[in-house]
C-alpha positions in Angstrom: -35.9 22.1 -50.1 -35.8 19.2 -47.8 -38.9 16.9 -48.1 -39.7 13.3 -46.5 -39.7 10.6 -49.2 -40.1 6.3 -49.3 -39.2 5.0 -52.0 -41.2 1.6 -50.4 -44.0 0.2 -48.4 -42.4 -1.0 -44.6 -41.6 0.2 -41.1 -40.7 4.0 -40.3 -36.7 3.1 -41.3 -38.0 3.3 -45.1 -38.1 6.8 -44.5 -35.0 9.5 -46.2 -34.3 13.0 -45.9 -34.7 13.9 -49.7 -33.2 16.9 -51.7 -36.4 18.3 -54.2 -36.9 21.0 -56.1 -39.3 24.1 -54.4 -43.0 23.5 -56.3 -44.5 26.6 -57.8 -47.8 27.5 -56.8 -50.4 27.6 -59.4 -53.0 30.5 -60.5 -55.5 28.8 -58.2 -53.6 27.1 -55.3 -51.0 28.6 -52.6 -47.1 28.4 -51.8 -46.9 27.4 -48.5 -43.6 27.1 -46.1 -44.9 24.2 -43.9 -43.2 25.1 -40.0 -45.2 22.3 -38.7 -46.9 18.7 -39.2 -48.3 16.0 -36.7 -48.8 12.4 -37.0 -52.2 10.8 -37.7 -52.7 6.9 -38.3 -53.3 7.3 -41.3 -50.2 8.7 -41.6 -48.3 5.4 -40.6 -50.7 3.1 -42.5 -50.2 4.8 -45.6 -46.4 4.2 -45.2 -47.0 0.5 -44.4 -48.7 -0.4 -47.1 -52.0 -0.9 -45.0 -53.6 1.5 -47.4 -52.1 0.5 -50.7 -55.4 0.1 -52.6 -55.5 3.9 -52.8 -52.3 4.5 -52.4 -51.0 3.0 -54.8 -47.5 1.7 -56.2 -45.8 4.0 -57.4 -42.9 5.7 -55.6 -41.0 7.7 -54.6 -43.9 8.4 -52.8 -44.1 11.3 -50.1 -45.4 12.2 -47.0 -47.0 13.5 -44.2 -51.2 15.6 -44.0 -51.9 17.7 -41.4 -49.7 21.0 -42.2 -49.4 24.6 -40.4 -46.5 27.5 -41.6 -46.7 30.9 -44.3 -48.0 31.6 -47.4 -45.2 32.1 -49.5 -47.1 32.3 -53.0 -50.5 32.9 -53.9 -51.7 32.3 -57.6 -53.1 35.0 -58.6 -57.3 33.3 -58.9 -56.5 33.1 -55.4 -58.6 35.6 -53.1 -59.2 35.8 -49.7 -55.3 35.2 -48.5 -51.8 36.7 -49.6 -48.4 36.7 -48.6 -47.4 35.8 -45.1 -51.2 34.7 -43.6 -50.4 32.0 -40.9 -52.5 29.4 -41.7 -53.2 25.2 -41.5 -54.9 22.7 -42.9 -54.1 19.0 -44.5 -52.9 17.4 -47.6 -54.8 13.9 -49.1 -53.2 11.6 -46.5 -52.6 9.1 -49.9 -50.7 11.8 -51.5 -48.6 13.7 -48.0 -46.1 16.0 -49.1 -46.7 17.8 -45.9 -43.2 16.3 -44.1 -41.4 19.1 -46.1 -40.3 23.0 -46.4 -42.9 23.5 -48.8 -46.3 22.4 -49.9 -48.7 23.3 -52.7 -51.8 23.9 -50.6 -56.1 24.2 -52.0 -56.9 27.6 -50.4 -60.7 25.9 -50.0 -59.2 23.0 -47.2 -57.2 25.7 -45.6 -57.5 29.0 -42.9 -56.2 31.1 -41.1 -54.5 29.6 -38.4 -55.9 30.9 -34.5 -53.7 33.8 -33.4 -52.9 32.2 -30.0 -51.6 29.2 -31.0 -48.1 28.4 -32.4 -47.4 26.3 -35.3 -47.1 23.0 -33.8 -50.5 23.3 -32.3 -52.3 24.2 -35.1 -50.0 21.7 -36.8 -52.1 19.2 -34.4 -55.3 20.1 -35.3 -56.2 19.2 -38.8 -57.3 15.8 -38.7 -58.5 15.2 -35.7 -60.1 17.9 -34.3 -62.2 18.1 -37.7 -62.6 14.3 -37.4 -64.1 14.8 -33.7 -66.1 18.1 -35.4 -67.6 16.5 -38.5 -68.8 13.1 -36.5 -70.3 14.9 -33.6 -71.8 17.3 -35.1 -72.7 16.3 -38.9 -72.8 12.8 -38.1 -74.4 12.8 -33.9 -75.9 16.0 -34.4 -74.6 16.8 -31.1 -76.5 19.7 -29.1 -76.7 21.3 -26.0 -78.1 18.4 -23.0 -76.6 16.0 -25.5 -74.9 12.8 -24.0 -71.8 12.3 -25.4 -69.3 8.8 -24.4 -65.9 8.9 -26.2 -64.4 6.2 -26.0 -60.7 6.7 -26.5 -60.9 10.4 -24.4 -57.3 10.8 -24.2 -55.3 10.3 -27.9 -55.7 12.1 -30.4 -58.9 13.3 -31.8 -60.6 11.7 -28.5 -58.9 14.9 -26.2 -60.3 17.1 -29.2 -64.0 15.1 -29.3 -64.5 15.9 -25.7 -63.6 19.4 -26.0 -65.7 20.3 -28.2 -68.7 18.5 -27.2 -68.8 20.6 -24.2 -68.5 23.3 -26.7 -71.8 22.2 -28.0 -73.4 22.4 -24.9 -73.3 18.0 -24.3 -72.5 16.4 -21.4 -69.0 14.4 -21.4 -68.5 10.6 -20.4 -64.3 9.6 -21.4 -63.1 6.1 -21.8 -59.5 6.4 -20.4 -57.1 4.7 -19.3 -56.0 5.1 -15.3 -53.2 7.2 -15.8 -55.2 9.2 -18.2 -58.2 9.7 -16.4 -57.3 13.2 -14.9 -56.3 14.5 -18.2 -60.3 13.3 -19.8 -61.9 15.4 -16.5 -59.2 18.5 -17.2 -60.6 18.3 -20.8 -63.9 18.8 -19.9 -65.3 15.4 -18.7 -68.0 14.9 -16.7 -67.3 11.6 -16.0 -64.1 9.3 -16.6 -64.6 5.3 -16.9 -61.5 2.9 -16.9 -60.9 1.6 -19.9 -59.7 -1.6 -17.7 -62.5 -1.7 -15.6 -65.7 -2.8 -15.5 -67.4 0.6 -13.8 -69.5 1.6 -17.0 -71.6 -1.8 -17.7 -72.4 -1.5 -14.0 -73.4 1.9 -14.1 -76.2 1.4 -16.2 -75.6 4.1 -18.9 -77.3 5.0 -22.5 -75.9 7.9 -24.3 -76.6 9.9 -27.5 -73.9 9.0 -28.9 -70.8 6.5 -28.6 -68.1 8.0 -30.3 -65.0 5.5 -30.3 -62.5 7.5 -31.1 -60.3 5.1 -30.6 -61.7 2.3 -32.7 -60.6 -0.2 -30.2 -65.1 -1.4 -29.5 -67.3 -2.5 -32.7 -71.1 -1.8 -32.6 -71.9 -5.3 -31.4 -70.6 -4.2 -28.3 -71.1 -1.3 -28.0 -74.3 -0.8 -29.0 -76.0 -1.4 -24.7 -74.4 2.3 -24.1 -76.8 3.8 -27.0 -80.1 5.1 -26.3 -82.9 3.1 -28.4 -82.5 6.2 -30.3 -78.9 6.9 -30.2 -75.9 6.8 -32.5 -72.3 4.6 -32.8 -69.6 6.4 -34.6 -66.7 5.1 -35.7 -63.4 5.8 -37.0 -62.6 2.4 -38.8 -65.4 0.7 -40.0 -66.4 -3.6 -39.4 -67.7 -5.7 -41.2 -71.0 -5.1 -38.3 -71.1 -1.4 -39.0 -71.8 -2.6 -42.5 -74.6 -4.7 -41.9 -76.3 -2.4 -39.3 -76.1 0.8 -41.7 -78.3 -1.2 -44.0 -81.6 -0.6 -41.6 -80.6 2.6 -40.1 -83.2 4.2 -42.3 -85.6 2.2 -39.6 -87.1 4.8 -37.0 -85.9 3.3 -33.3 -82.9 1.4 -34.4 -79.8 2.1 -32.9 -77.3 3.3 -35.8 -73.8 2.9 -36.2 -71.6 5.0 -38.5 -68.6 6.2 -40.1 -67.2 9.4 -40.0 -64.5 9.3 -43.0 -62.8 13.7 -42.3 -63.1 16.2 -45.0 -60.9 18.6 -46.0 -63.0 22.3 -45.4 -61.7 25.3 -45.1 -65.4 26.6 -43.8 -65.2 23.4 -40.7 -61.1 24.8 -40.2 -62.3 28.3 -39.9 -65.0 26.5 -37.1 -61.6 25.4 -35.8 -60.4 28.9 -35.4 -63.4 29.8 -33.2 -63.4 27.2 -31.0 -59.3 28.0 -30.0 -60.0 31.7 -29.9 -62.7 32.0 -27.7 -60.5 29.1 -25.3 -62.9 26.5 -25.2 -60.2 24.5 -27.5 -56.7 23.4 -26.1 -54.3 20.7 -28.1 -52.4 17.9 -26.3 -48.9 17.4 -27.6 -47.5 14.6 -26.5 -44.1 15.1 -27.5 -42.1 17.2 -30.8 -39.7 16.2 -33.3 -38.1 17.2 -35.3 -38.0 16.7 -39.0 -35.3 14.2 -39.6 -36.1 12.1 -36.8 -39.8 11.8 -38.4 -39.6 8.0 -38.1 -38.5 8.3 -34.4 -42.0 10.4 -34.4 -43.9 7.6 -36.5 -42.5 4.7 -34.8 -43.9 5.9 -31.3 -47.7 7.2 -33.0 -47.6 3.4 -33.7 -46.8 2.6 -30.3 -49.7 3.8 -28.8 -47.4 4.9 -25.7 -48.7 8.5 -25.5 -51.4 11.6 -25.3 -52.8 13.4 -27.6 -50.7 14.0 -30.9 -47.3 13.9 -31.9 -46.4 16.6 -34.0 -43.3 17.0 -36.3 -41.3 20.7 -36.3 -39.8 21.2 -40.1 -39.3 25.6 -39.8 
């Protein structure tokens, strides 16, 4: 079978298409025939060696985390799934393996694919959508009447965050580029600010949750937009956040948190529910073939796109 591997850290050019042995599922795992994957920032950060403390120095390495596909075979102890089921989920990004014709998955970390979505749409969701869900629902406690500000509102995580915050009953404000302001409104934002302008500063607005989905701000810069009991959530830790978290126990102090997404079949099932009720729609920037995954990651690193970049595998 085909699988994207690399034998050293570096740019997209280190990727190669290898012919490797098709894996076999164990008693508690499933074999998935992969139909599509997608690109997340963690994917190219691992490839570049930015996270080698976690990913290690042993080569060759596999690549890709998000996937959507069809169950080819299931281990004898697997319950709830069977051959032919269409599923989606994500692998450990430090180990990769989703840019392949087949992969082995833990049934606890997958869910049935939304029937209304293509494999490409479903593959765009796992890491980005779960990051948004877990940040807003579990860290931000967003509910009916909450006020939420999403920075990077038309990016991979941000585009899901705007839709999910609305689905949870929040009043949503988005920050994005001028070119993407219409898309942000279409996603459901009640109000949109151009990040290049000072309109948000002049507005004097404060929010229950500031979700820095693009991780382009800092707690020190953003806390002026957070209510006295509000919270700033980011996808990338910084020194200021680490210090502030030491005082998160204080009842009247603005808090900061870091979202570290966790693979969860339960949360994916929640996402499927949102998708089936038409409150969630992936934004696909562009699709690439498996052989062109280097070009896909190059575009992802440029940041010049909206939503998610998808890799078609079958």
